[in-house]
C-alpha positions as CSV (number, residue, x, y, z in Angstrom):
1,X,171.2,123.1,5.2
2,X,170.8,119.3,5.3
3,X,171.2,119.5,9.0
4,X,168.2,121.9,9.2
5,X,166.1,119.5,7.2
6,X,167.2,116.6,9.4
7,X,166.1,118.6,12.5
8,X,162.7,119.1,11.0
9,X,162.3,115.5,10.1
10,X,163.2,114.4,13.6
11,X,160.9,117.0,15.0
12,X,157.9,115.7,13.0
13,X,158.7,112.1,13.8
14,X,158.8,112.8,17.5
15,X,155.4,114.6,17.2
16,X,154.0,111.6,15.3
17,X,155.0,109.2,18.0
18,X,153.3,111.3,20.7
19,X,156.0,113.5,22.2
20,X,154.8,116.9,23.5
21,X,155.6,119.8,21.1
22,X,158.1,121.4,23.6
23,X,160.0,118.1,24.1
24,X,160.0,117.4,20.4
25,X,161.5,120.9,19.8
26,X,164.2,120.4,22.5
27,X,165.3,116.9,21.4
28,X,165.4,117.8,17.7
29,X,167.4,121.0,18.4
30,X,169.9,119.3,20.7
31,X,170.4,116.6,18.1
32,X,171.0,119.2,15.4
33,X,173.6,120.9,17.6
34,X,175.4,117.7,18.2
35,X,175.4,116.6,14.5
36,X,176.5,120.0,13.4
37,X,179.4,120.1,16.0
38,X,177.9,123.3,17.5
39,X,178.5,124.0,21.2
40,X,175.7,122.8,23.3
41,X,176.0,126.1,25.2
42,X,174.0,127.6,22.3
43,X,170.8,126.0,23.6
44,X,170.6,127.5,27.1
45,X,172.0,130.9,25.8
46,X,169.4,131.2,23.0
47,X,166.6,129.9,25.2
48,X,167.2,132.5,27.9
49,X,167.7,135.3,25.3
50,X,164.5,134.3,23.6
51,X,162.4,135.2,26.6
52,X,164.4,138.3,27.6
53,X,162.5,141.2,26.2
54,X,160.3,144.1,27.4
55,X,157.7,143.3,24.7
56,X,157.1,139.8,25.9
57,X,156.4,141.2,29.4
58,X,152.9,142.1,28.1
59,X,152.0,138.4,27.6
60,X,151.7,137.4,31.3
61,X,150.0,140.7,32.2
62,X,147.2,140.4,29.6
63,X,146.7,136.7,30.5
64,X,146.5,137.7,34.1
65,X,143.9,140.4,33.4
66,X,141.7,138.0,31.4
67,X,141.9,135.3,34.1
68,X,141.1,137.8,36.9
69,X,138.1,139.0,34.9
70,X,136.9,135.4,34.5
71,X,137.5,134.4,38.2
72,X,135.7,137.6,39.4
73,X,132.6,136.8,37.3
74,X,132.9,139.9,35.2
75,X,132.3,138.0,32.0
76,X,128.7,137.3,33.1
77,X,128.0,141.1,33.3
78,X,129.3,141.6,29.8
79,X,127.1,138.7,28.5
80,X,124.0,140.1,30.3
81,X,124.5,143.5,28.6
82,X,124.9,141.9,25.2
83,X,121.7,139.9,25.7
84,X,119.8,143.2,26.6
85,X,120.9,145.1,23.5
86,X,120.7,142.3,20.8
87,X,118.8,139.4,22.4
88,X,115.5,140.5,20.9
89,X,116.3,139.7,17.3
90,X,115.7,136.4,15.6
91,X,118.4,134.0,16.8
92,X,119.5,136.9,19.0
93,X,121.3,134.7,21.6
94,X,123.6,133.3,18.8
95,X,124.4,136.9,17.8
96,X,125.0,137.8,21.5
97,X,127.6,135.1,21.5
98,X,129.5,136.9,18.8
99,X,129.1,140.4,20.2
100,X,130.2,139.2,23.7
101,X,133.3,137.7,22.1
102,X,134.1,141.1,20.5
103,X,133.8,142.9,23.8
104,X,135.7,140.3,25.8
105,X,138.4,140.2,23.1
106,X,139.4,143.7,24.3
107,X,140.2,142.3,27.7
108,X,141.4,138.7,27.5
109,X,144.1,138.7,24.7
110,X,143.6,135.0,23.9
111,X,141.0,132.8,22.1
112,X,141.3,130.2,24.8
113,X,140.5,132.8,27.5
114,X,137.3,133.5,25.6
115,X,136.5,129.9,25.4
116,X,137.1,129.2,29.0
117,X,135.6,132.4,30.3
118,X,132.6,133.3,28.2
119,X,132.2,129.7,26.8
120,X,130.5,128.2,29.8
121,X,128.2,131.1,30.3
122,X,127.2,131.3,26.6
123,X,126.7,127.6,26.2
124,X,124.5,127.3,29.3
125,X,122.3,130.2,28.2
126,X,121.9,128.9,24.6
127,X,121.1,125.3,25.6
128,X,118.6,126.5,28.2
129,X,116.9,128.5,25.4
130,X,116.7,125.5,23.1
131,X,119.8,125.5,21.0
132,X,121.6,122.1,20.6
133,X,124.7,121.5,22.6
134,X,126.7,120.9,19.4
135,X,125.7,124.1,17.7
136,X,126.2,126.2,20.9
137,X,129.7,124.7,21.4
138,X,130.6,125.3,17.7
139,X,129.5,128.9,17.7
140,X,131.4,129.6,20.9
141,X,134.5,128.0,19.3
142,X,134.1,129.9,16.0
143,X,133.6,133.3,17.6
144,X,136.5,132.8,20.1
145,X,139.1,133.3,17.3
146,X,138.1,137.0,17.5
147,X,139.8,137.1,20.9
148,X,143.2,136.5,19.2
149,X,142.9,139.3,16.7
150,X,141.2,142.2,18.4
151,X,143.7,143.8,20.7
152,X,145.1,143.1,23.2
153,X,146.3,139.9,21.6
154,X,148.9,137.5,22.9
155,X,149.4,135.9,19.4
156,X,150.0,139.3,17.9
157,X,152.5,140.2,20.6
158,X,154.5,136.9,19.9
159,X,154.5,137.7,16.2
160,X,155.6,141.3,16.7
161,X,158.5,140.1,18.8
162,X,159.6,137.5,16.2
163,X,159.1,139.8,13.2
164,X,160.5,142.9,14.9
165,X,157.5,145.1,14.2
166,X,155.7,147.5,16.4
167,X,153.2,145.9,18.8
168,X,151.2,149.1,18.8
169,X,150.8,149.2,15.0
170,X,150.0,145.5,14.9
171,X,147.3,146.0,17.6
172,X,145.7,148.8,15.7
173,X,145.8,146.7,12.5
174,X,143.9,143.9,14.3
175,X,140.8,146.1,15.1
176,X,139.0,146.1,11.8
177,X,139.9,142.5,10.8
178,X,138.5,141.4,14.2
179,X,135.2,143.3,13.6
180,X,135.2,142.0,10.0
181,X,135.4,138.4,11.2
182,X,132.6,139.1,13.7
183,X,130.5,140.5,10.8
184,X,131.0,137.5,8.6
185,X,130.0,135.2,11.4
186,X,126.9,137.3,12.2
187,X,125.7,137.2,8.6
188,X,126.3,133.5,8.4
189,X,124.4,132.8,11.6
190,X,121.5,135.0,10.4
191,X,121.3,133.1,7.1
192,X,121.4,129.8,9.0
193,X,118.5,130.7,11.2
194,X,116.3,132.6,8.7
195,X,116.7,129.7,6.2
196,X,115.6,127.2,8.9
197,X,118.9,125.2,8.7
198,X,119.3,125.9,12.4
199,X,116.5,125.9,14.9
200,X,116.3,129.0,17.0
201,X,114.0,129.8,19.9
202,X,111.7,132.7,20.0
203,X,113.5,136.0,20.6
204,X,113.1,137.7,24.0
205,X,111.2,141.0,24.2
206,X,113.3,144.2,24.0
207,X,113.1,146.2,27.2
208,X,114.9,149.5,27.4
209,X,114.8,149.2,31.2
210,X,116.7,145.9,31.0
211,X,119.3,147.6,28.8
212,X,119.7,150.3,31.4
213,X,119.9,147.9,34.3
214,X,122.5,145.6,32.7
215,X,124.6,148.6,31.6
216,X,124.6,150.0,35.1
217,X,125.5,146.7,36.6
218,X,128.2,146.0,34.0
219,X,129.5,149.6,33.5
220,X,133.0,149.0,35.0
221,X,133.3,145.6,33.2
222,X,132.3,147.2,29.9
223,X,134.7,150.1,30.5
224,X,137.6,147.7,30.6
225,X,138.2,147.5,26.8
226,X,138.0,151.3,26.6
227,X,140.6,151.7,29.4
228,X,142.9,149.0,27.9
229,X,142.7,150.0,24.2
230,X,142.2,153.7,24.7
231,X,145.6,154.1,26.3
232,X,147.3,152.2,23.6
233,X,145.5,153.6,20.6
234,X,145.9,157.1,22.0
235,X,149.7,156.6,22.4
236,X,149.5,157.2,26.1
237,X,150.9,153.9,27.2
238,X,152.9,151.0,25.6
239,X,151.3,147.6,25.2
240,X,153.3,146.3,28.2
241,X,152.1,149.2,30.4
242,X,148.6,148.6,29.2
243,X,148.9,145.0,30.3
244,X,149.8,146.2,33.8
245,X,146.9,148.6,33.8
246,X,144.6,145.9,32.6
247,X,145.6,143.5,35.4
248,X,145.2,146.3,38.0
249,X,141.9,147.3,36.6
250,X,140.6,143.7,36.8
251,X,141.4,143.7,40.5
252,X,139.6,147.0,40.9
253,X,136.6,145.7,39.1
254,X,136.6,142.6,41.3
255,X,136.6,144.8,44.4
256,X,133.8,147.0,43.0
257,X,131.6,144.0,42.3
258,X,132.5,142.5,45.7
259,X,134.1,139.5,44.0
260,X,137.6,140.3,45.4
261,X,138.3,137.1,47.4
262,X,141.5,135.3,48.1
263,X,140.1,132.3,46.2
264,X,139.4,134.2,43.1
265,X,142.7,136.0,43.2
266,X,144.5,132.6,43.7
267,X,142.6,131.0,40.8
268,X,143.4,133.9,38.5
269,X,147.2,133.9,39.3
270,X,147.6,130.1,39.2
271,X,145.9,129.9,35.8
272,X,148.1,132.8,34.5
273,X,151.3,131.2,35.8
274,X,150.5,128.0,34.0
275,X,149.6,129.6,30.7
276,X,152.6,132.0,30.8
277,X,155.1,129.3,31.7
278,X,154.0,127.2,28.7
279,X,154.1,130.2,26.3
280,X,157.5,131.5,27.5
281,X,159.0,128.0,27.5
282,X,157.9,127.5,23.9
283,X,159.3,130.9,22.9
284,X,162.6,130.2,24.5
285,X,163.0,126.8,23.0
286,X,161.8,128.1,19.7
287,X,164.5,130.8,19.7
288,X,167.1,128.1,20.0
289,X,165.5,126.1,17.2
290,X,165.4,129.3,15.1
291,X,169.1,129.8,15.7
292,X,169.7,126.4,13.9
293,X,167.3,127.4,11.1
294,X,169.2,130.6,10.5
295,X,172.7,129.0,10.9
296,X,171.7,126.4,8.3
297,X,170.2,129.0,5.9
298,X,166.8,127.2,5.7
299,X,165.0,130.6,5.1
300,X,167.1,131.1,2.0
301,X,166.4,127.5,0.8
302,X,162.6,127.8,1.1
303,X,162.7,131.3,-0.3
304,X,164.5,130.1,-3.4
305,X,162.1,127.2,-3.8
306,X,158.9,129.2,-3.4
307,X,160.1,132.2,-5.5
308,X,161.0,129.7,-8.2
309,X,157.4,128.6,-8.2
310,X,156.0,132.1,-8.4
311,X,156.9,135.7,-7.9
312,X,153.3,136.9,-7.8
313,X,152.7,138.0,-4.2
314,X,149.0,137.0,-4.3
315,X,149.8,133.5,-5.4
316,X,152.5,133.3,-2.8
317,X,150.1,134.4,-0.1
318,X,147.7,131.7,-1.2
319,X,150.5,129.1,-1.0
320,X,151.5,130.3,2.4
321,X,147.9,130.3,3.7
322,X,147.5,126.7,2.6
323,X,150.8,125.7,4.2
324,X,149.8,127.4,7.5
325,X,146.3,125.9,7.5
326,X,147.9,122.4,7.1
327,X,150.4,123.0,9.8
328,X,147.7,124.5,12.1
329,X,145.7,121.3,11.8
330,X,148.5,119.3,13.4
331,X,150.4,121.8,15.6
332,X,149.7,124.6,18.0
333,X,150.0,128.2,16.8
334,X,153.0,129.5,18.8
335,X,155.4,126.7,17.8
336,X,154.4,127.2,14.2
337,X,155.2,131.0,14.5
338,X,158.5,130.3,16.2
339,X,159.5,128.0,13.3
340,X,157.9,129.6,10.3
341,X,158.3,133.4,10.9
342,X,162.1,133.4,10.4
343,X,161.6,131.3,7.3
344,X,158.8,133.3,5.7
345,X,160.0,136.8,6.5
346,X,162.6,136.9,3.7
347,X,159.9,135.7,1.2
348,X,157.3,138.3,2.1
349,X,160.0,141.1,2.3
350,X,161.3,140.2,-1.2
351,X,157.7,140.5,-2.6
352,X,156.9,143.7,-0.8
353,X,154.3,142.2,1.5
354,X,153.8,144.4,4.5
355,X,155.0,142.6,7.7
356,X,152.1,144.1,9.8
357,X,149.5,142.9,7.3
358,X,151.2,139.5,7.1
359,X,151.1,139.3,10.9
360,X,147.3,139.6,10.9
361,X,147.0,137.0,8.2
362,X,149.3,134.5,9.8
363,X,147.9,135.0,13.3
364,X,144.3,134.6,12.1
365,X,145.3,131.6,10.0
366,X,146.8,129.8,13.0
367,X,143.8,130.7,15.1
368,X,141.7,128.7,12.6
369,X,144.1,125.8,13.3
370,X,143.1,126.0,17.0
371,X,139.6,125.0,16.0
372,X,140.7,122.4,13.5
373,X,140.9,118.6,14.2
374,X,142.9,116.6,15.1
375,X,145.1,118.8,17.3
376,X,143.0,122.0,17.7
377,X,143.2,122.8,21.4
378,X,140.0,124.8,21.2
379,X,138.0,121.7,20.4
380,X,139.2,120.0,23.6
381,X,138.7,123.1,25.7
382,X,135.1,123.6,24.5
383,X,134.4,119.9,24.8
384,X,135.5,120.0,28.4
385,X,133.9,123.3,29.4
386,X,130.6,122.5,27.8
387,X,130.6,118.8,28.6
388,X,130.0,118.0,24.9
389,X,131.4,115.0,23.0
390,X,134.5,115.8,21.0
391,X,132.9,114.3,17.8
392,X,129.8,116.5,18.3
393,X,131.9,119.7,18.6
394,X,133.9,118.8,15.4
395,X,130.7,118.1,13.5
396,X,129.1,121.3,14.7
397,X,132.1,123.6,13.9
398,X,132.5,122.4,10.3
399,X,129.9,124.8,8.7
400,X,131.5,127.8,10.4
401,X,134.6,127.3,8.3
402,X,132.6,128.9,5.5
403,X,132.5,132.4,7.0
404,X,135.9,132.1,8.7
405,X,137.7,131.1,5.4
406,X,135.8,133.8,3.5
407,X,137.1,136.3,6.1
408,X,140.6,134.9,5.8
409,X,140.6,135.2,2.0
410,X,139.4,138.8,2.1
411,X,141.8,139.8,4.9
412,X,144.6,138.2,2.9
413,X,144.0,139.7,-0.5
414,X,142.7,143.1,0.6
415,X,145.6,144.4,2.9
416,X,143.8,147.7,3.5
417,X,141.4,145.9,5.8
418,X,144.4,145.6,8.2
419,X,146.4,148.6,7.2
420,X,143.8,151.4,6.8
421,X,143.4,152.2,10.5
422,X,147.2,152.2,11.2
423,X,147.8,154.5,8.2
424,X,144.9,156.8,9.3
425,X,146.2,157.1,12.9
426,X,149.8,157.6,11.6
427,X,148.6,160.7,9.7
């Protein structure tokens, strides 16, 4: 048990002095194995076993599908259609930002994919219409968290693998929370603009002909979420098979829109290889670290400590949320999941908290960490994509924590927001 604590302390020290998360995990795990007189063979064995799974095969496939959609310019067609149907309302372009994130979430599987793909298009359009760069960047960042909740979702796949729950059920559970987050953001944006706290340009005129034109041009792009989600929700294909279909469909769309070039294909595959390699490397190393955690009985220690504090599941969820928000501010989401899921599962199981519901809560919580300084990767992505100063992005995103935290609280303490749809389809 003491060895596990030493491993964590070394891990945090290495992070504090500037080591990359992956190397900090490797060095602290190897040190724990040496100090505990464990065989060093444990590390390579657990690392390889950690990434050996049919479920995880869905990760590179969905990442590839999102990147191919981006490189083929399909995101622009989605954005144009959203402008046509909602751009006429007051502050419509801001609402378009949120709606486009909902639609693209059904394709990309990651919040970063939303930021890198739709982000540049949305920010360019908003700035040209008169919105400030800081506000535009902040809204893109805030709405991008939807991409990690509405299926397909890479964060949910990773959690499902670690918690040994059904990916299909977790995907279905993410639909309503994702729409709920979009609703809270939409209401908040509307209040901002109507109250005059945010300057918004005059809305564009609604034209049914423009709706028809953009729908016709973007039909196959808009059909992508239906193809991907329909097969999974209908029980026709597994999430892994849906990932393969999504990647193939992205290539078909690129060919239909005459964007199927070797350059686009190369860009999509290279970006996917880079992202997948990082995720799989972290999962593998995290599995080895998790072996130490289990061997040293750290889950039991933390469970005893927290359950001594309270046995009220709602108070426990509040404590866990605060803990995850704090960790998310200084670490990336996947390493946190790899470390904390094995520790927290005994606690939520003992209190009767549904693992699927907790998966949505935990994943959304850590997505908020992605937009939280100082480590939040989303802040850096948007700063680079939109060519906005980092400080300006941070200042702009702070007000959006209000609707995002409200959504987190409601999703946490009203589990039926997550569990109603899975229970309905199960019947």
